[in-house]
C-alpha positions as CSV (number, residue, x, y, z in Angstrom):
1,M,-122.7,-97.7,-10.5
2,K,-123.8,-94.0,-9.4
3,K,-126.3,-95.5,-7.3
4,Y,-123.9,-97.6,-5.4
5,F,-121.7,-94.7,-5.2
6,I,-124.2,-92.4,-3.6
7,Q,-125.5,-95.2,-1.2
8,Y,-122.2,-96.0,0.1
9,K,-120.8,-92.6,-0.1
10,P,-120.0,-92.3,3.8
11,F,-118.5,-95.3,4.2
12,L,-116.2,-94.7,0.9
13,I,-115.5,-90.9,2.3
14,F,-114.3,-92.9,5.6
15,L,-112.1,-95.4,3.8
16,F,-110.4,-92.7,1.5
17,S,-110.1,-90.5,4.8
18,F,-108.6,-93.1,6.9
19,F,-106.3,-94.5,4.2
20,L,-105.0,-91.2,3.0
21,T,-104.3,-90.1,6.7
22,Y,-102.7,-93.4,7.6
23,I,-100.5,-93.2,4.2
24,I,-99.5,-89.5,4.9
25,L,-98.6,-90.0,8.8
26,T,-96.7,-93.6,8.0
27,A,-94.7,-91.6,5.3
28,I,-93.9,-88.8,7.5
29,Y,-92.6,-91.2,10.3
30,Q,-90.8,-93.3,7.8
31,K,-88.9,-90.5,6.7
32,Y,-88.2,-89.4,10.2
33,L,-86.9,-93.0,11.0
34,N,-84.9,-92.9,7.7
35,S,-82.7,-89.7,9.2
36,F,-81.3,-92.1,11.8
37,D,-78.4,-94.4,11.0
38,E,-79.1,-98.2,10.6
39,N,-77.4,-98.9,14.3
40,Q,-78.9,-95.8,15.9
41,T,-81.9,-95.6,18.1
42,D,-84.6,-93.1,16.8
43,S,-85.3,-90.2,19.4
44,I,-88.7,-91.1,20.3
45,T,-87.8,-95.0,21.0
46,S,-85.0,-92.9,23.2
47,I,-87.6,-90.8,25.0
48,V,-89.9,-93.9,25.4
49,G,-86.9,-95.8,27.2
50,K,-86.2,-92.9,29.4
51,N,-89.8,-92.3,30.4
52,T,-89.7,-96.4,31.0
53,E,-86.8,-96.1,33.2
54,Q,-88.5,-93.2,35.2
55,V,-91.5,-95.4,35.8
56,L,-89.3,-98.4,36.8
57,L,-87.4,-96.2,39.3
58,F,-90.5,-95.0,41.1
59,F,-90.9,-98.7,41.9
60,V,-88.1,-100.5,42.0
61,A,-84.6,-98.9,42.6
62,D,-82.4,-101.3,40.7
63,S,-83.7,-100.7,37.3
64,S,-82.4,-98.9,34.4
65,V,-82.5,-98.5,30.5
66,E,-79.3,-97.9,28.6
67,Q,-78.6,-97.2,24.9
68,S,-77.2,-100.5,23.2
69,I,-73.5,-99.7,21.7
70,G,-73.7,-100.3,18.0
71,N,-77.5,-101.3,18.0
72,P,-80.7,-99.4,17.5
73,Y,-82.3,-100.4,20.7
74,M,-82.5,-99.8,24.3
75,K,-81.3,-102.3,26.8
76,L,-84.0,-102.6,29.9
77,F,-82.7,-103.9,33.1
78,F,-84.7,-104.7,36.0
79,K,-83.2,-105.3,39.3
80,Q,-80.0,-105.1,37.5
81,K,-81.0,-108.2,35.4
82,Y,-81.2,-107.7,31.2
83,V,-84.8,-108.5,30.6
84,A,-85.8,-106.8,27.4
85,R,-84.9,-104.4,24.6
86,I,-87.0,-101.6,23.7
87,V,-86.9,-101.3,19.6
88,E,-88.7,-99.0,17.5
89,G,-91.7,-100.9,17.2
90,C,-92.2,-100.6,21.1
91,N,-92.7,-96.6,21.2
92,A,-96.3,-96.9,20.0
93,V,-96.0,-94.5,17.1
94,S,-97.5,-96.9,14.8
95,V,-100.5,-97.4,17.0
96,I,-100.9,-93.7,17.6
97,I,-101.1,-93.4,13.8
98,L,-103.6,-95.8,13.6
99,F,-105.5,-94.1,16.2
100,I,-105.3,-90.7,14.7
101,S,-106.2,-92.0,11.1
102,F,-109.4,-93.6,12.4
103,V,-110.4,-90.3,14.5
104,I,-109.7,-88.1,11.5
105,A,-111.9,-90.5,9.3
106,F,-114.7,-90.0,11.6
107,S,-113.9,-86.4,12.1
108,G,-116.1,-84.0,14.1
109,K,-115.7,-80.6,14.8
110,I,-112.1,-79.6,14.1
111,I,-111.3,-78.3,17.9
112,Q,-112.6,-81.5,19.5
113,T,-111.1,-83.6,17.1
114,A,-107.7,-81.9,17.4
115,L,-108.1,-82.2,21.2
116,F,-109.2,-85.7,21.3
117,V,-106.3,-86.7,19.0
118,F,-103.9,-84.8,21.0
119,G,-105.4,-86.3,24.4
120,G,-105.7,-89.8,23.3
121,S,-102.3,-89.8,21.6
122,L,-101.0,-88.7,24.9
123,L,-102.9,-91.2,26.8
124,I,-101.5,-93.8,24.4
125,Y,-98.1,-92.7,24.8
126,I,-98.5,-92.7,28.7
127,L,-100.0,-96.3,28.8
128,N,-97.5,-97.7,26.6
129,V,-94.7,-96.7,28.8
130,I,-96.3,-98.2,32.0
131,R,-97.1,-101.4,29.6
132,I,-93.1,-101.7,28.8
133,A,-92.5,-101.0,32.6
134,A,-94.8,-103.9,33.7
135,L,-93.8,-105.9,30.9
136,S,-90.4,-106.0,31.9
137,A,-91.1,-106.7,35.6
138,L,-93.3,-109.9,34.7
139,I,-90.6,-111.0,32.4
140,F,-88.3,-110.8,35.6
141,Y,-90.6,-112.9,37.6
142,Y,-92.2,-114.9,34.9
143,P,-89.6,-115.6,32.1
144,E,-91.3,-118.7,31.2
145,H,-94.3,-116.7,30.0
146,K,-92.7,-113.8,28.0
147,S,-93.8,-115.0,24.8
148,V,-97.6,-114.9,25.8
149,L,-97.0,-111.5,28.0
150,H,-95.3,-109.8,25.0
151,E,-97.2,-111.4,21.8
152,V,-100.6,-111.7,23.4
153,L,-101.6,-109.9,26.8
154,F,-99.8,-106.6,26.1
155,P,-100.9,-105.9,22.5
156,L,-104.3,-106.9,23.6
157,Y,-103.8,-104.3,26.3
158,I,-102.7,-101.4,24.0
159,Y,-104.9,-102.3,21.2
160,G,-107.9,-102.5,23.9
161,V,-107.2,-99.0,24.6
162,V,-107.4,-97.9,21.2
163,F,-110.5,-99.5,20.6
164,I,-112.1,-98.2,23.7
165,L,-110.9,-94.7,22.5
166,W,-112.5,-95.1,19.4
167,L,-115.8,-96.0,20.7
168,I,-115.9,-93.1,22.7
169,W,-115.0,-90.9,19.6
170,V,-117.5,-92.3,17.5
171,R,-120.3,-92.4,20.0
172,N,-119.8,-88.9,21.6
173,F,-117.9,-86.7,19.2
174,S,-117.8,-87.6,15.8
175,K,-119.9,-86.0,13.0
176,Y,-122.2,-89.2,13.0
177,A,-122.7,-89.1,16.7
178,S,-124.3,-85.6,16.5
179,K,-126.8,-87.0,14.0
180,N,-127.7,-90.0,15.9
181,N,-127.8,-88.3,19.5
182,K,-130.3,-85.4,18.4
């Protein structure tokens, strides 16, 4: 048994680090969410809604996002037509938590790790806002494809970005990259 532990030590450390980080960040986020009433939109989702509105207004004047009264979501209007809701799951925090957990599990130098976590999280946030804005426009023009757009294409987009960031991290900055590049 000890032989296997030694043999698989890097993998076991990765798993432990990943799950520990993921559990801690998820618990913190859940505590944050629990601080809001059941029918109240959390602040992060509200900010995502406002940023989405700014992106939409840059391209289309008749677009807006407003808080739903008595419901925990933001209503998204494209060309004055209600096309979508922005709920807590749309704010990309869970995707960012997944991203951070992986980077920390494959940590490198502390400054590089912190900068990559910050920069990658910011990039994911920005691309998520653009994703919501694009999704609302596509739903407006192609409502018959709403399911494919929302459940397949756009999750593929956001998780694809995260996967590419992970590859960049592991190949160029993690502690394993430095061993393989020397």
